[in-house]
C-alpha positions in Angstrom: 16.2 -8.8 1.3 17.0 -10.4 4.7 20.7 -10.1 4.0 20.5 -6.6 2.9 18.5 -5.8 6.2 21.2 -7.5 8.3 24.0 -5.5 6.6 21.8 -2.3 6.7 22.0 -1.7 2.9 19.1 0.5 2.5 19.4 1.3 -1.2 19.6 -2.6 -2.0 16.6 -3.3 0.1 14.6 -0.7 -1.8 15.8 -2.0 -5.1 15.0 -5.6 -4.2 11.4 -4.4 -2.9 10.7 -2.5 -5.9 11.8 -5.6 -8.1 9.2 -7.7 -6.2 6.5 -5.3 -6.8 6.7 -6.3 -10.7 5.2 -9.6 -9.5 2.2 -8.2 -7.8 -1.2 -9.6 -9.0 -4.7 -9.4 -7.5 -4.3 -13.2 -6.6 -1.1 -12.8 -4.7 -1.1 -9.3 -3.2 -2.6 -10.2 0.1 -0.1 -12.9 0.7 2.9 -10.8 -0.2 1.5 -7.9 1.8 1.3 -10.3 4.8 4.7 -11.3 4.2 6.1 -7.8 4.0 4.4 -6.8 7.2 5.7 -9.9 9.0 9.3 -9.4 7.7 9.3 -5.6 8.3 9.7 -4.8 4.6 7.8 -1.4 5.0 8.6 -0.1 1.5 7.2 -3.2 -0.1 4.2 -3.2 2.0 3.5 0.4 0.8 4.0 -0.9 -2.8 1.5 -3.5 -2.1 -1.1 -1.1 -0.5 -0.6 1.3 -3.6 -1.3 -1.8 -5.9 -4.4 -2.6 -3.8 -5.6 1.0 -3.7 -5.3 1.2 -7.5 -7.4 -1.8 -8.1 -10.3 -1.1 -5.8 -12.8 1.6 -5.3 -14.5 0.3 -2.2 -11.9 0.9 0.4 -8.4 2.3 0.7 -5.3 1.1 2.8 -3.4 4.1 4.3 0.0 3.6 5.9 0.3 6.0 8.8 3.7 4.7 10.1 5.5 1.4 10.4 3.1 0.3 13.1 -0.1 2.0 12.1 -2.4 1.2 9.3 -5.8 2.8 8.3 -8.6 1.1 6.6 -10.9 3.6 4.9 -14.3 2.4 3.9 -16.1 3.8 0.9 -18.9 1.3 1.2 -20.0 -1.6 3.3 -20.8 -4.2 0.6 -20.0 -7.9 0.8 -16.6 -7.6 -1.0 -15.5 -4.8 1.2 -16.3 -6.5 4.4 -14.6 -9.5 3.1 -11.4 -7.4 2.4 -11.7 -5.8 5.9 -11.9 -9.2 7.5 -8.7 -10.2 5.5 -6.7 -7.2 6.4 -8.0 -6.7 10.0 -4.9 -8.3 11.7 -2.9 -5.4 10.4 -5.4 -2.5 10.8 -5.0 -0.1 13.7 -7.4 2.8 12.5 -10.8 2.8 10.6 -12.2 5.6 8.6 -15.8 5.8 7.3 -16.1 7.8 4.2 -18.8 8.6 1.6 
């Protein structure tokens, strides 16, 4: 992906990021999401958020832009607060919903 970014090969970047998404699991999604944000892999970070959102009902991650990320609370239970604490370095906006 890094080489494709240097050469600005957008379709190759998306293909590689899509291929990486096949390896997302509940155990590795935070690590891969963090890597994607660090490396500037926006499409892959969105795929990670899609995976996260499909596998939880207590919160949702919403990509607003490359720089902005919303965390939407649906409850304030321990596991939700644990997730918030984990993702907080990337969060720029907070929403509280019912």
